[in-house]
N, C-alpha and C positions, 0 to 999 in steps of 0.2 A: 161599411168599409172604414169608417173612422172610429174604430173601437179598440180600446186597449187590450181586451181579451176577446178576440174574435171566436166565433163558433168553430169548433174543430171539424165540423162537417161542411164548412164553407167550400163552395165549388170554384171560387175564383182564385187565381194565383196572384194576379196583380191588377192594376187599374185598366191596362189595355185589354187583358183577358176578360175582365168584367164588362167593359164597353162592347167588345166584339160579340160576346155571348148574348148580351142584352139586345143588341141590334139584330142578331140572327134570330133570336126567339120571339122578340116582341115588336120589331119594326125599326125602321130607320130613325124616326123622330122620338123614340122612347127616352133617350138621355136628356132631351130638352123639354120634356113634358112639364107643363106648369110655368115655363119661363115667361110666357106672355102675361100671366097674371102678375108676376113679380115686376116686369117692365111697366105694366100699367099703373102699379102702385108707386114705383120708384120715380117715375117721371114727374108727377105732381108734387111729390115730397121734395125732390131736389129743386123744383121751381119755387116752391114756398120757402125753402131754406135760403136760396140765393136772393130772392126778393127781400126777405127780412134782413139778410146780411147787408145788402146794398142800402136799404132804408136806414139801418142803424149806423152804417158808415157815414152816410150823408148827414144824419142827425148829429153825430159826434164831431165831424169835421167842421160843420157850419159853413160849408161851401168855400173853404179856404184852400188855396193851392199849397202844394208841398206835402211832405211826409208828416203824418200825425200818428204816433205810436198807439195812442188810445183807440183811435178809429180803426186801426188795422189789427187790433188785438194783441199788441206786443207790450210786454212789460219791460221798461228800461229803468234800471237802478243805477244811480251815480253815487260814488263814494265821495 
């Protein structure tokens, strides 16, 4: 469906037609097949990302209160 030059013999007219035909022919849960594996991989990856982010933020701030541009990943240039 995401092709610049689709096959001229394609049977789908649009995304809704494709989903309805897929559900009719292959079953209700066909459009979401494989989503559980993606969710199982994304959960730990996001947890690792946010834990590293919080650890680095704590390391760069040095437990000081207030706004710290380096700890929050911002670049501030003053002329």
